[in-house]
C-alpha positions in Angstrom: -67.9 21.5 7.0 -66.5 23.2 3.9 -68.2 26.1 2.2 -67.3 25.0 -1.3 -66.9 21.2 -2.3 -63.7 21.2 -4.4 -62.7 17.9 -6.8 -59.3 17.8 -7.8 -59.2 14.3 -9.1 -59.1 15.2 -12.7 -56.4 17.9 -12.2 -54.4 15.1 -10.2 -54.9 12.9 -13.0 -53.8 15.5 -15.4 -50.4 16.1 -13.2 -49.7 12.1 -13.0 -50.4 11.7 -16.4 -48.2 14.4 -17.4 -45.4 13.5 -14.7 -45.5 9.7 -16.0 -45.1 11.0 -19.5 -42.0 13.0 -18.7 -40.6 10.1 -16.8 -41.0 7.5 -19.6 -40.0 10.1 -22.4 -37.5 12.1 -20.7 -36.1 10.8 -17.6 -36.1 6.7 -18.1 -33.9 6.8 -21.7 -31.4 9.3 -19.9 -31.0 7.3 -17.3 -30.9 4.1 -19.6 -27.9 6.1 -21.4 -26.0 6.6 -18.1 -26.1 2.8 -17.3 -25.1 1.9 -20.4 -22.3 4.3 -20.3 -21.6 3.4 -16.5 -21.5 -0.2 -17.7 -18.9 0.5 -20.6 -16.7 2.0 -18.7 -16.8 -0.9 -16.0 -16.3 -3.3 -18.5 -13.0 -0.9 -19.8 -11.7 -0.7 -16.4 -12.3 -4.1 -15.9 -10.2 -5.3 -18.9 -7.5 -2.6 -18.1 -7.3 -4.3 -14.3 -7.3 -7.8 -15.8 -4.2 -6.7 -18.1 -2.4 -4.9 -15.6 -2.5 -8.0 -13.3 -1.6 -10.6 -15.6 1.6 -8.1 -16.8 2.6 -7.9 -12.6 2.2 -11.3 -12.6 4.4 -12.1 -15.4 7.0 -9.4 -13.8 6.8 -11.4 -10.7 7.5 -14.6 -12.4 10.6 -13.0 -14.3 11.6 -12.0 -11.0 11.1 -14.9 -9.1 13.2 -16.7 -12.0 16.1 -14.4 -11.5 16.3 -14.6 -8.1 16.4 -18.4 -8.3 19.2 -18.4 -11.0 21.0 -16.2 -8.5 20.7 -18.5 -5.6 21.8 -21.4 -7.5 24.9 -19.7 -8.7 25.4 -18.3 -5.3 24.6 -21.7 -3.9 27.3 -23.6 -6.7 30.1 -21.1 -5.8 29.9 -21.5 -1.7 29.6 -25.3 -2.7 32.9 -25.1 -4.9 34.8 -22.9 -2.4 33.8 -25.5 0.5 35.0 -28.3 -1.6 38.4 -26.8 -2.9 38.7 -26.2 1.3 38.2 -29.5 2.2 40.4 -30.9 -0.7 42.8 -28.5 0.5 42.8 -29.6 4.0 42.5 -33.0 3.3 45.6 -32.4 1.4 47.5 -30.7 3.9 46.5 -33.0 6.8 48.0 -36.0 4.6 51.1 -34.2 3.8 51.3 -33.2 7.7 50.9 -37.2 8.4 53.5 -38.4 5.8 55.7 -35.3 7.1 55.8 -36.4 10.9 55.6 -40.3 10.2 58.8 -40.2 8.4 60.6 -37.2 10.7 61.2 -33.8 9.6 64.3 -34.6 7.9 63.2 -37.1 5.8 
């Protein structure tokens, strides 16, 4: 059993009231301000990221189109070379046929 009975209820209520006032008047506005700054920076970062992604997509489309054009040009060149080769070989075979049919001396 205690020699003196002490009631700290009023003092604790005062501490609680002061802590609540500090949180409401100082800490909460500071947190709200920091959250606002974070949101602002996050929005700016999202806009920059979207802009960079859009530019990257445009550059990729340009590069794909350039590669496609090069491929078409290369395939066209190969097709022309093959056509000329087949034509030349066909002409050579026809010439050889007539040469062999008529004999070498004519």
